[in-house]
mmJSON file of the N, C-alpha and C atoms, coordinates in Angstrom:
{"data_MODEL":{"atom_site":{
"group_PDB":["ATOM","ATOM","ATOM","ATOM","ATOM","ATOM","ATOM","ATOM","ATOM","ATOM","ATOM","ATOM","ATOM","ATOM","ATOM","ATOM","ATOM","ATOM","ATOM","ATOM","ATOM","ATOM","ATOM","ATOM","ATOM","ATOM","ATOM","ATOM","ATOM","ATOM","ATOM","ATOM","ATOM","ATOM","ATOM","ATOM","ATOM","ATOM","ATOM","ATOM","ATOM","ATOM","ATOM","ATOM","ATOM","ATOM","ATOM","ATOM","ATOM","ATOM","ATOM","ATOM","ATOM","ATOM","ATOM","ATOM","ATOM","ATOM","ATOM","ATOM","ATOM","ATOM","ATOM","ATOM","ATOM","ATOM","ATOM","ATOM","ATOM","ATOM","ATOM","ATOM","ATOM","ATOM","ATOM","ATOM","ATOM","ATOM","ATOM","ATOM","ATOM","ATOM","ATOM","ATOM","ATOM","ATOM","ATOM","ATOM","ATOM","ATOM","ATOM","ATOM","ATOM","ATOM","ATOM","ATOM","ATOM","ATOM","ATOM","ATOM","ATOM","ATOM","ATOM","ATOM","ATOM","ATOM","ATOM","ATOM","ATOM","ATOM","ATOM","ATOM","ATOM","ATOM","ATOM","ATOM","ATOM","ATOM","ATOM","ATOM","ATOM","ATOM","ATOM","ATOM","ATOM","ATOM","ATOM","ATOM","ATOM","ATOM","ATOM","ATOM","ATOM","ATOM","ATOM","ATOM","ATOM","ATOM","ATOM","ATOM","ATOM","ATOM","ATOM","ATOM","ATOM","ATOM","ATOM","ATOM","ATOM","ATOM","ATOM","ATOM","ATOM","ATOM","ATOM","ATOM","ATOM","ATOM","ATOM","ATOM","ATOM","ATOM","ATOM","ATOM","ATOM","ATOM","ATOM","ATOM","ATOM","ATOM","ATOM","ATOM","ATOM","ATOM","ATOM","ATOM","ATOM","ATOM","ATOM","ATOM","ATOM","ATOM","ATOM","ATOM","ATOM","ATOM","ATOM","ATOM","ATOM","ATOM","ATOM","ATOM","ATOM","ATOM","ATOM","ATOM","ATOM","ATOM","ATOM","ATOM","ATOM","ATOM","ATOM","ATOM","ATOM","ATOM","ATOM","ATOM","ATOM","ATOM","ATOM","ATOM","ATOM","ATOM","ATOM","ATOM"],
"id":[1,2,3,4,5,6,7,8,9,10,11,12,13,14,15,16,17,18,19,20,21,22,23,24,25,26,27,28,29,30,31,32,33,34,35,36,37,38,39,40,41,42,43,44,45,46,47,48,49,50,51,52,53,54,55,56,57,58,59,60,61,62,63,64,65,66,67,68,69,70,71,72,73,74,75,76,77,78,79,80,81,82,83,84,85,86,87,88,89,90,91,92,93,94,95,96,97,98,99,100,101,102,103,104,105,106,107,108,109,110,111,112,113,114,115,116,117,118,119,120,121,122,123,124,125,126,127,128,129,130,131,132,133,134,135,136,137,138,139,140,141,142,143,144,145,146,147,148,149,150,151,152,153,154,155,156,157,158,159,160,161,162,163,164,165,166,167,168,169,170,171,172,173,174,175,176,177,178,179,180,181,182,183,184,185,186,187,188,189,190,191,192,193,194,195,196,197,198,199,200,201,202,203,204,205,206,207,208,209,210,211,212,213,214,215,216],
"type_symbol":["N","C","C","N","C","C","N","C","C","N","C","C","N","C","C","N","C","C","N","C","C","N","C","C","N","C","C","N","C","C","N","C","C","N","C","C","N","C","C","N","C","C","N","C","C","N","C","C","N","C","C","N","C","C","N","C","C","N","C","C","N","C","C","N","C","C","N","C","C","N","C","C","N","C","C","N","C","C","N","C","C","N","C","C","N","C","C","N","C","C","N","C","C","N","C","C","N","C","C","N","C","C","N","C","C","N","C","C","N","C","C","N","C","C","N","C","C","N","C","C","N","C","C","N","C","C","N","C","C","N","C","C","N","C","C","N","C","C","N","C","C","N","C","C","N","C","C","N","C","C","N","C","C","N","C","C","N","C","C","N","C","C","N","C","C","N","C","C","N","C","C","N","C","C","N","C","C","N","C","C","N","C","C","N","C","C","N","C","C","N","C","C","N","C","C","N","C","C","N","C","C","N","C","C","N","C","C","N","C","C","N","C","C","N","C","C"],
"label_atom_id":["N","CA","C","N","CA","C","N","CA","C","N","CA","C","N","CA","C","N","CA","C","N","CA","C","N","CA","C","N","CA","C","N","CA","C","N","CA","C","N","CA","C","N","CA","C","N","CA","C","N","CA","C","N","CA","C","N","CA","C","N","CA","C","N","CA","C","N","CA","C","N","CA","C","N","CA","C","N","CA","C","N","CA","C","N","CA","C","N","CA","C","N","CA","C","N","CA","C","N","CA","C","N","CA","C","N","CA","C","N","CA","C","N","CA","C","N","CA","C","N","CA","C","N","CA","C","N","CA","C","N","CA","C","N","CA","C","N","CA","C","N","CA","C","N","CA","C","N","CA","C","N","CA","C","N","CA","C","N","CA","C","N","CA","C","N","CA","C","N","CA","C","N","CA","C","N","CA","C","N","CA","C","N","CA","C","N","CA","C","N","CA","C","N","CA","C","N","CA","C","N","CA","C","N","CA","C","N","CA","C","N","CA","C","N","CA","C","N","CA","C","N","CA","C","N","CA","C","N","CA","C","N","CA","C","N","CA","C","N","CA","C","N","CA","C","N","CA","C","N","CA","C"],
"label_alt_id":[null,null,null,null,null,null,null,null,null,null,null,null,null,null,null,null,null,null,null,null,null,null,null,null,null,null,null,null,null,null,null,null,null,null,null,null,null,null,null,null,null,null,null,null,null,null,null,null,null,null,null,null,null,null,null,null,null,null,null,null,null,null,null,null,null,null,null,null,null,null,null,null,null,null,null,null,null,null,null,null,null,null,null,null,null,null,null,null,null,null,null,null,null,null,null,null,null,null,null,null,null,null,null,null,null,null,null,null,null,null,null,null,null,null,null,null,null,null,null,null,null,null,null,null,null,null,null,null,null,null,null,null,null,null,null,null,null,null,null,null,null,null,null,null,null,null,null,null,null,null,null,null,null,null,null,null,null,null,null,null,null,null,null,null,null,null,null,null,null,null,null,null,null,null,null,null,null,null,null,null,null,null,null,null,null,null,null,null,null,null,null,null,null,null,null,null,null,null,null,null,null,null,null,null,null,null,null,null,null,null,null,null,null,null,null,null],
"label_comp_id":["MET","MET","MET","ALA","ALA","ALA","VAL","VAL","VAL","PHE","PHE","PHE","HIS","HIS","HIS","ASP","ASP","ASP","THR","THR","THR","ALA","ALA","ALA","TRP","TRP","TRP","ASP","ASP","ASP","ILE","ILE","ILE","ASP","ASP","ASP","PRO","PRO","PRO","VAL","VAL","VAL","SER","SER","SER","TRP","TRP","TRP","SER","SER","SER","GLN","GLN","GLN","TYR","TYR","TYR","ASN","ASN","ASN","ARG","ARG","ARG","ASP","ASP","ASP","ASP","ASP","ASP","MET","MET","MET","GLY","GLY","GLY","VAL","VAL","VAL","PRO","PRO","PRO","ARG","ARG","ARG","PHE","PHE","PHE","VAL","VAL","VAL","GLU","GLU","GLU","GLU","GLU","GLU","LEU","LEU","LEU","ARG","ARG","ARG","ARG","ARG","ARG","ALA","ALA","ALA","GLY","GLY","GLY","TYR","TYR","TYR","PRO","PRO","PRO","VAL","VAL","VAL","MET","MET","MET","THR","THR","THR","PHE","PHE","PHE","PRO","PRO","PRO","LYS","LYS","LYS","ASP","ASP","ASP","CYS","CYS","CYS","GLY","GLY","GLY","VAL","VAL","VAL","SER","SER","SER","LEU","LEU","LEU","VAL","VAL","VAL","GLN","GLN","GLN","PRO","PRO","PRO","ARG","ARG","ARG","ILE","ILE","ILE","GLY","GLY","GLY","GLY","GLY","GLY","ILE","ILE","ILE","PRO","PRO","PRO","LEU","LEU","LEU","GLN","GLN","GLN","ARG","ARG","ARG","GLU","GLU","GLU","GLU","GLU","GLU","THR","THR","THR","THR","THR","THR","VAL","VAL","VAL","ALA","ALA","ALA","THR","THR","THR","ALA","ALA","ALA","THR","THR","THR"],
"label_asym_id":["A","A","A","A","A","A","A","A","A","A","A","A","A","A","A","A","A","A","A","A","A","A","A","A","A","A","A","A","A","A","A","A","A","A","A","A","A","A","A","A","A","A","A","A","A","A","A","A","A","A","A","A","A","A","A","A","A","A","A","A","A","A","A","A","A","A","A","A","A","A","A","A","A","A","A","A","A","A","A","A","A","A","A","A","A","A","A","A","A","A","A","A","A","A","A","A","A","A","A","A","A","A","A","A","A","A","A","A","A","A","A","A","A","A","A","A","A","A","A","A","A","A","A","A","A","A","A","A","A","A","A","A","A","A","A","A","A","A","A","A","A","A","A","A","A","A","A","A","A","A","A","A","A","A","A","A","A","A","A","A","A","A","A","A","A","A","A","A","A","A","A","A","A","A","A","A","A","A","A","A","A","A","A","A","A","A","A","A","A","A","A","A","A","A","A","A","A","A","A","A","A","A","A","A","A","A","A","A","A","A","A","A","A","A","A","A"],
"label_entity_id":["1","1","1","1","1","1","1","1","1","1","1","1","1","1","1","1","1","1","1","1","1","1","1","1","1","1","1","1","1","1","1","1","1","1","1","1","1","1","1","1","1","1","1","1","1","1","1","1","1","1","1","1","1","1","1","1","1","1","1","1","1","1","1","1","1","1","1","1","1","1","1","1","1","1","1","1","1","1","1","1","1","1","1","1","1","1","1","1","1","1","1","1","1","1","1","1","1","1","1","1","1","1","1","1","1","1","1","1","1","1","1","1","1","1","1","1","1","1","1","1","1","1","1","1","1","1","1","1","1","1","1","1","1","1","1","1","1","1","1","1","1","1","1","1","1","1","1","1","1","1","1","1","1","1","1","1","1","1","1","1","1","1","1","1","1","1","1","1","1","1","1","1","1","1","1","1","1","1","1","1","1","1","1","1","1","1","1","1","1","1","1","1","1","1","1","1","1","1","1","1","1","1","1","1","1","1","1","1","1","1","1","1","1","1","1","1"],
"label_seq_id":[1,1,1,2,2,2,3,3,3,4,4,4,5,5,5,6,6,6,7,7,7,8,8,8,9,9,9,10,10,10,11,11,11,12,12,12,13,13,13,14,14,14,15,15,15,16,16,16,17,17,17,18,18,18,19,19,19,20,20,20,21,21,21,22,22,22,23,23,23,24,24,24,25,25,25,26,26,26,27,27,27,28,28,28,29,29,29,30,30,30,31,31,31,32,32,32,33,33,33,34,34,34,35,35,35,36,36,36,37,37,37,38,38,38,39,39,39,40,40,40,41,41,41,42,42,42,43,43,43,44,44,44,45,45,45,46,46,46,47,47,47,48,48,48,49,49,49,50,50,50,51,51,51,52,52,52,53,53,53,54,54,54,55,55,55,56,56,56,57,57,57,58,58,58,59,59,59,60,60,60,61,61,61,62,62,62,63,63,63,64,64,64,65,65,65,66,66,66,67,67,67,68,68,68,69,69,69,70,70,70,71,71,71,72,72,72],
"pdbx_PDB_ins_code":[null,null,null,null,null,null,null,null,null,null,null,null,null,null,null,null,null,null,null,null,null,null,null,null,null,null,null,null,null,null,null,null,null,null,null,null,null,null,null,null,null,null,null,null,null,null,null,null,null,null,null,null,null,null,null,null,null,null,null,null,null,null,null,null,null,null,null,null,null,null,null,null,null,null,null,null,null,null,null,null,null,null,null,null,null,null,null,null,null,null,null,null,null,null,null,null,null,null,null,null,null,null,null,null,null,null,null,null,null,null,null,null,null,null,null,null,null,null,null,null,null,null,null,null,null,null,null,null,null,null,null,null,null,null,null,null,null,null,null,null,null,null,null,null,null,null,null,null,null,null,null,null,null,null,null,null,null,null,null,null,null,null,null,null,null,null,null,null,null,null,null,null,null,null,null,null,null,null,null,null,null,null,null,null,null,null,null,null,null,null,null,null,null,null,null,null,null,null,null,null,null,null,null,null,null,null,null,null,null,null,null,null,null,null,null,null],
"Cartn_x":[0.857,0.0,0.901,0.584,1.29,0.338,0.864,0.07,0.624,-0.277,0.102,-0.688,-0.052,-0.777,-0.875,-1.734,-2.006,-2.553,-3.535,-4.058,-5.436,-5.985,-7.359,-7.521,-6.658,-6.733,-8.031,-8.63,-9.826,-11.112,-11.059,-12.266,-12.808,-11.923,-12.327,-11.418,-11.586,-10.661,-10.645,-11.728,-11.753,-10.804,-10.88,-10.037,-8.559,-8.267,-6.875,-6.332,-7.072,-6.66,-5.305,-4.965,-3.68,-2.502,-2.747,-1.683,-1.706,-2.81,-2.972,-2.179,-1.517,-0.755,-1.068,-0.931,-1.192,-0.19,0.993,2.022,2.079,1.011,1.005,0.873,1.913,1.971,1.313,1.191,0.673,-0.774,-1.698,-3.072,-3.152,-2.365,-2.365,-1.822,-0.742,-0.15,-1.115,-1.783,-2.735,-3.887,-4.338,-5.404,-4.92,-3.674,-3.118,-3.079,-2.714,-2.714,-4.118,-5.096,-6.502,-6.947,-6.641,-7.05,-6.347,-5.147,-4.397,-4.913,-5.817,-6.411,-5.98,-5.156,-4.766,-5.91,-6.304,-7.349,-6.852,-7.658,-7.307,-8.488,-8.19,-9.206,-8.648,-9.427,-9.006,-9.89,-9.246,-9.942,-9.867,-10.998,-11.005,-10.874,-9.944,-9.706,-8.525,-8.683,-7.647,-7.323,-6.129,-5.756,-5.775,-6.259,-6.435,-5.299,-5.678,-4.748,-5.316,-4.477,-4.931,-4.131,-4.859,-4.247,-4.294,-3.172,-3.104,-2.569,-3.338,-2.883,-1.919,-0.714,0.298,0.152,-1.092,-1.321,-2.541,-2.349,-3.459,-4.536,-5.771,-6.9,-6.943,-6.225,-6.209,-7.563,-7.57,-8.804,-9.283,-10.506,-11.005,-11.003,-10.541,-10.551,-11.872,-12.595,-13.884,-14.027,-14.712,-15.047,-16.203,-16.132,-17.251,-18.352,-19.544,-20.68,-21.231,-21.458,-22.033,-23.505,-24.268,-25.71,-26.07,-26.792,-27.229,-28.628,-28.788,-30.103,-30.981,-32.194,-33.144,-34.315,-34.747,-35.899,-37.177,-38.125,-39.418,-40.538],
"Cartn_y":[-1.165,0.0,1.225,2.19,3.467,4.547,5.487,6.578,7.895,8.736,10.055,11.112,12.234,13.323,14.508,15.451,16.634,16.218,15.327,14.782,15.321,16.217,16.654,18.163,18.898,20.365,20.911,20.22,20.733,20.507,19.787,19.536,20.816,21.662,22.938,24.031,24.393,25.323,26.717,27.125,28.454,28.516,27.533,27.52,27.339,26.584,26.253,26.98,27.918,28.572,29.256,29.755,30.444,29.476,28.194,27.197,26.416,26.48,25.689,26.298,25.428,25.872,24.925,25.43,24.595,23.453,23.615,22.598,21.591,21.513,20.563,19.154,18.367,17.063,15.92,15.986,14.834,14.513,15.493,15.143,14.604,15.192,14.763,13.33,13.021,11.693,10.63,10.926,9.963,9.724,10.773,10.603,9.754,9.926,9.092,7.621,7.364,5.986,5.405,6.207,5.766,5.412,6.272,6.031,4.82,4.52,3.363,2.05,2.123,0.915,0.538,1.372,1.101,1.505,0.629,1.014,2.149,3.205,4.387,4.758,5.107,5.648,6.96,8.038,9.341,9.775,10.192,10.744,12.261,12.925,14.369,15.22,14.911,15.681,16.606,17.872,18.875,18.911,18.568,18.627,17.259,16.257,14.937,13.972,12.735,11.612,10.508,9.925,8.852,7.59,6.464,5.145,4.539,4.01,3.419,2.004,1.064,-0.321,-0.477,-0.983,-1.026,-2.195,-2.494,-3.564,-3.201,-3.101,-2.769,-3.839,-3.376,-4.285,-5.071,-4.608,-5.3,-5.223,-5.567,-5.535,-4.093,-3.798,-2.417,-1.897,-0.691,-0.054,0.676,0.356,0.993,1.277,2.351,2.637,1.731,1.204,0.41,1.346,1.081,1.9,1.338,2.212,1.757,2.071,1.169,1.355,1.687,2.765,3.161,2.613,1.834,1.269,2.349,2.417,3.392,2.667,3.183,2.58,3.099,2.201,2.631,2.381],
"Cartn_z":[0.0,0.0,0.0,-0.831,-0.856,-0.345,0.405,0.965,0.444,-0.066,-0.566,0.198,0.487,1.151,0.196,0.541,-0.292,-1.652,-1.642,-2.899,-3.282,-2.48,-2.747,-2.599,-3.222,-3.132,-3.701,-4.635,-5.303,-4.512,-3.386,-2.604,-1.978,-1.483,-0.885,-1.431,-2.713,-3.352,-2.728,-2.105,-1.491,-0.302,0.576,1.769,1.439,0.404,0.103,-1.12,-1.675,-2.92,-2.813,-1.651,-1.51,-1.653,-1.47,-1.572,-2.882,-3.597,-4.817,-5.959,-6.715,-7.886,-9.039,-10.251,-11.429,-11.57,-10.985,-11.154,-10.001,-9.207,-8.092,-8.641,-8.473,-9.116,-8.379,-7.051,-6.31,-6.687,-6.66,-7.056,-8.483,-9.367,-10.763,-10.877,-10.146,-10.188,-9.655,-8.541,-7.978,-8.958,-9.624,-10.616,-11.796,-12.196,-13.272,-12.85,-11.597,-11.097,-11.105,-10.672,-10.665,-12.083,-13.028,-14.423,-15.023,-14.528,-15.033,-14.453,-13.471,-12.932,-11.529,-10.902,-9.519,-8.596,-7.667,-6.716,-5.82,-5.723,-4.932,-4.043,-2.79,-1.895,-1.336,-1.486,-1.002,0.151,1.221,2.378,2.269,2.117,1.861,3.127,3.984,5.2,4.955,5.36,5.131,3.637,3.258,1.834,1.165,1.889,1.302,1.562,1.821,1.938,1.061,0.231,-0.659,-0.412,-0.378,-0.299,-1.695,-2.147,-3.481,-3.354,-3.886,-3.897,-5.073,-4.833,-5.893,-6.865,-7.239,-8.204,-9.043,-10.342,-11.231,-11.099,-10.95,-10.854,-9.559,-8.558,-7.279,-6.59,-5.342,-4.572,-4.466,-4.884,-4.818,-3.385,-3.229,-1.919,-1.759,-0.708,-0.465,1.004,1.299,2.68,3.072,4.28,4.756,5.201,4.749,5.161,6.46,7.399,8.662,8.655,9.206,9.281,10.72,10.885,12.212,12.429,13.48,13.779,14.376,13.915,14.447,15.078,16.199,16.889,16.254,16.04,15.454,16.395],
"occupancy":[1.0,1.0,1.0,1.0,1.0,1.0,1.0,1.0,1.0,1.0,1.0,1.0,1.0,1.0,1.0,1.0,1.0,1.0,1.0,1.0,1.0,1.0,1.0,1.0,1.0,1.0,1.0,1.0,1.0,1.0,1.0,1.0,1.0,1.0,1.0,1.0,1.0,1.0,1.0,1.0,1.0,1.0,1.0,1.0,1.0,1.0,1.0,1.0,1.0,1.0,1.0,1.0,1.0,1.0,1.0,1.0,1.0,1.0,1.0,1.0,1.0,1.0,1.0,1.0,1.0,1.0,1.0,1.0,1.0,1.0,1.0,1.0,1.0,1.0,1.0,1.0,1.0,1.0,1.0,1.0,1.0,1.0,1.0,1.0,1.0,1.0,1.0,1.0,1.0,1.0,1.0,1.0,1.0,1.0,1.0,1.0,1.0,1.0,1.0,1.0,1.0,1.0,1.0,1.0,1.0,1.0,1.0,1.0,1.0,1.0,1.0,1.0,1.0,1.0,1.0,1.0,1.0,1.0,1.0,1.0,1.0,1.0,1.0,1.0,1.0,1.0,1.0,1.0,1.0,1.0,1.0,1.0,1.0,1.0,1.0,1.0,1.0,1.0,1.0,1.0,1.0,1.0,1.0,1.0,1.0,1.0,1.0,1.0,1.0,1.0,1.0,1.0,1.0,1.0,1.0,1.0,1.0,1.0,1.0,1.0,1.0,1.0,1.0,1.0,1.0,1.0,1.0,1.0,1.0,1.0,1.0,1.0,1.0,1.0,1.0,1.0,1.0,1.0,1.0,1.0,1.0,1.0,1.0,1.0,1.0,1.0,1.0,1.0,1.0,1.0,1.0,1.0,1.0,1.0,1.0,1.0,1.0,1.0,1.0,1.0,1.0,1.0,1.0,1.0,1.0,1.0,1.0,1.0,1.0,1.0,1.0,1.0,1.0,1.0,1.0,1.0],
"B_iso_or_equiv":[0.0,0.0,0.0,0.0,0.0,0.0,0.0,0.0,0.0,0.0,0.0,0.0,0.0,0.0,0.0,0.0,0.0,0.0,0.0,0.0,0.0,0.0,0.0,0.0,0.0,0.0,0.0,0.0,0.0,0.0,0.0,0.0,0.0,0.0,0.0,0.0,0.0,0.0,0.0,0.0,0.0,0.0,0.0,0.0,0.0,0.0,0.0,0.0,0.0,0.0,0.0,0.0,0.0,0.0,0.0,0.0,0.0,0.0,0.0,0.0,0.0,0.0,0.0,0.0,0.0,0.0,0.0,0.0,0.0,0.0,0.0,0.0,0.0,0.0,0.0,0.0,0.0,0.0,0.0,0.0,0.0,0.0,0.0,0.0,0.0,0.0,0.0,0.0,0.0,0.0,0.0,0.0,0.0,0.0,0.0,0.0,0.0,0.0,0.0,0.0,0.0,0.0,0.0,0.0,0.0,0.0,0.0,0.0,0.0,0.0,0.0,0.0,0.0,0.0,0.0,0.0,0.0,0.0,0.0,0.0,0.0,0.0,0.0,0.0,0.0,0.0,0.0,0.0,0.0,0.0,0.0,0.0,0.0,0.0,0.0,0.0,0.0,0.0,0.0,0.0,0.0,0.0,0.0,0.0,0.0,0.0,0.0,0.0,0.0,0.0,0.0,0.0,0.0,0.0,0.0,0.0,0.0,0.0,0.0,0.0,0.0,0.0,0.0,0.0,0.0,0.0,0.0,0.0,0.0,0.0,0.0,0.0,0.0,0.0,0.0,0.0,0.0,0.0,0.0,0.0,0.0,0.0,0.0,0.0,0.0,0.0,0.0,0.0,0.0,0.0,0.0,0.0,0.0,0.0,0.0,0.0,0.0,0.0,0.0,0.0,0.0,0.0,0.0,0.0,0.0,0.0,0.0,0.0,0.0,0.0,0.0,0.0,0.0,0.0,0.0,0.0],
"pdbx_formal_charge":[null,null,null,null,null,null,null,null,null,null,null,null,null,null,null,null,null,null,null,null,null,null,null,null,null,null,null,null,null,null,null,null,null,null,null,null,null,null,null,null,null,null,null,null,null,null,null,null,null,null,null,null,null,null,null,null,null,null,null,null,null,null,null,null,null,null,null,null,null,null,null,null,null,null,null,null,null,null,null,null,null,null,null,null,null,null,null,null,null,null,null,null,null,null,null,null,null,null,null,null,null,null,null,null,null,null,null,null,null,null,null,null,null,null,null,null,null,null,null,null,null,null,null,null,null,null,null,null,null,null,null,null,null,null,null,null,null,null,null,null,null,null,null,null,null,null,null,null,null,null,null,null,null,null,null,null,null,null,null,null,null,null,null,null,null,null,null,null,null,null,null,null,null,null,null,null,null,null,null,null,null,null,null,null,null,null,null,null,null,null,null,null,null,null,null,null,null,null,null,null,null,null,null,null,null,null,null,null,null,null,null,null,null,null,null,null],
"auth_seq_id":[1,1,1,2,2,2,3,3,3,4,4,4,5,5,5,6,6,6,7,7,7,8,8,8,9,9,9,10,10,10,11,11,11,12,12,12,13,13,13,14,14,14,15,15,15,16,16,16,17,17,17,18,18,18,19,19,19,20,20,20,21,21,21,22,22,22,23,23,23,24,24,24,25,25,25,26,26,26,27,27,27,28,28,28,29,29,29,30,30,30,31,31,31,32,32,32,33,33,33,34,34,34,35,35,35,36,36,36,37,37,37,38,38,38,39,39,39,40,40,40,41,41,41,42,42,42,43,43,43,44,44,44,45,45,45,46,46,46,47,47,47,48,48,48,49,49,49,50,50,50,51,51,51,52,52,52,53,53,53,54,54,54,55,55,55,56,56,56,57,57,57,58,58,58,59,59,59,60,60,60,61,61,61,62,62,62,63,63,63,64,64,64,65,65,65,66,66,66,67,67,67,68,68,68,69,69,69,70,70,70,71,71,71,72,72,72],
"auth_comp_id":["MET","MET","MET","ALA","ALA","ALA","VAL","VAL","VAL","PHE","PHE","PHE","HIS","HIS","HIS","ASP","ASP","ASP","THR","THR","THR","ALA","ALA","ALA","TRP","TRP","TRP","ASP","ASP","ASP","ILE","ILE","ILE","ASP","ASP","ASP","PRO","PRO","PRO","VAL","VAL","VAL","SER","SER","SER","TRP","TRP","TRP","SER","SER","SER","GLN","GLN","GLN","TYR","TYR","TYR","ASN","ASN","ASN","ARG","ARG","ARG","ASP","ASP","ASP","ASP","ASP","ASP","MET","MET","MET","GLY","GLY","GLY","VAL","VAL","VAL","PRO","PRO","PRO","ARG","ARG","ARG","PHE","PHE","PHE","VAL","VAL","VAL","GLU","GLU","GLU","GLU","GLU","GLU","LEU","LEU","LEU","ARG","ARG","ARG","ARG","ARG","ARG","ALA","ALA","ALA","GLY","GLY","GLY","TYR","TYR","TYR","PRO","PRO","PRO","VAL","VAL","VAL","MET","MET","MET","THR","THR","THR","PHE","PHE","PHE","PRO","PRO","PRO","LYS","LYS","LYS","ASP","ASP","ASP","CYS","CYS","CYS","GLY","GLY","GLY","VAL","VAL","VAL","SER","SER","SER","LEU","LEU","LEU","VAL","VAL","VAL","GLN","GLN","GLN","PRO","PRO","PRO","ARG","ARG","ARG","ILE","ILE","ILE","GLY","GLY","GLY","GLY","GLY","GLY","ILE","ILE","ILE","PRO","PRO","PRO","LEU","LEU","LEU","GLN","GLN","GLN","ARG","ARG","ARG","GLU","GLU","GLU","GLU","GLU","GLU","THR","THR","THR","THR","THR","THR","VAL","VAL","VAL","ALA","ALA","ALA","THR","THR","THR","ALA","ALA","ALA","THR","THR","THR"],
"auth_asym_id":["A","A","A","A","A","A","A","A","A","A","A","A","A","A","A","A","A","A","A","A","A","A","A","A","A","A","A","A","A","A","A","A","A","A","A","A","A","A","A","A","A","A","A","A","A","A","A","A","A","A","A","A","A","A","A","A","A","A","A","A","A","A","A","A","A","A","A","A","A","A","A","A","A","A","A","A","A","A","A","A","A","A","A","A","A","A","A","A","A","A","A","A","A","A","A","A","A","A","A","A","A","A","A","A","A","A","A","A","A","A","A","A","A","A","A","A","A","A","A","A","A","A","A","A","A","A","A","A","A","A","A","A","A","A","A","A","A","A","A","A","A","A","A","A","A","A","A","A","A","A","A","A","A","A","A","A","A","A","A","A","A","A","A","A","A","A","A","A","A","A","A","A","A","A","A","A","A","A","A","A","A","A","A","A","A","A","A","A","A","A","A","A","A","A","A","A","A","A","A","A","A","A","A","A","A","A","A","A","A","A","A","A","A","A","A","A"],
"auth_atom_id":["N","CA","C","N","CA","C","N","CA","C","N","CA","C","N","CA","C","N","CA","C","N","CA","C","N","CA","C","N","CA","C","N","CA","C","N","CA","C","N","CA","C","N","CA","C","N","CA","C","N","CA","C","N","CA","C","N","CA","C","N","CA","C","N","CA","C","N","CA","C","N","CA","C","N","CA","C","N","CA","C","N","CA","C","N","CA","C","N","CA","C","N","CA","C","N","CA","C","N","CA","C","N","CA","C","N","CA","C","N","CA","C","N","CA","C","N","CA","C","N","CA","C","N","CA","C","N","CA","C","N","CA","C","N","CA","C","N","CA","C","N","CA","C","N","CA","C","N","CA","C","N","CA","C","N","CA","C","N","CA","C","N","CA","C","N","CA","C","N","CA","C","N","CA","C","N","CA","C","N","CA","C","N","CA","C","N","CA","C","N","CA","C","N","CA","C","N","CA","C","N","CA","C","N","CA","C","N","CA","C","N","CA","C","N","CA","C","N","CA","C","N","CA","C","N","CA","C","N","CA","C","N","CA","C","N","CA","C","N","CA","C","N","CA","C","N","CA","C","N","CA","C"],
"pdbx_PDB_model_num":[1,1,1,1,1,1,1,1,1,1,1,1,1,1,1,1,1,1,1,1,1,1,1,1,1,1,1,1,1,1,1,1,1,1,1,1,1,1,1,1,1,1,1,1,1,1,1,1,1,1,1,1,1,1,1,1,1,1,1,1,1,1,1,1,1,1,1,1,1,1,1,1,1,1,1,1,1,1,1,1,1,1,1,1,1,1,1,1,1,1,1,1,1,1,1,1,1,1,1,1,1,1,1,1,1,1,1,1,1,1,1,1,1,1,1,1,1,1,1,1,1,1,1,1,1,1,1,1,1,1,1,1,1,1,1,1,1,1,1,1,1,1,1,1,1,1,1,1,1,1,1,1,1,1,1,1,1,1,1,1,1,1,1,1,1,1,1,1,1,1,1,1,1,1,1,1,1,1,1,1,1,1,1,1,1,1,1,1,1,1,1,1,1,1,1,1,1,1,1,1,1,1,1,1,1,1,1,1,1,1,1,1,1,1,1,1]
}}}
């Protein structure tokens, strides 16, 4: 597993606009890996952290959805 940080500058461009540059390579590189078939999961906290499985077509990375039980 590879971990990259600063991968989601575009999630909140207003807050981070002062730091965003056209030549920021990490978000672009992670997107290239995703398009090439590497499973990627991005956590949109702060500027983003992405987990990349280093095998094309590997096990898809997904967040587990939790179900909240409600009383009726």
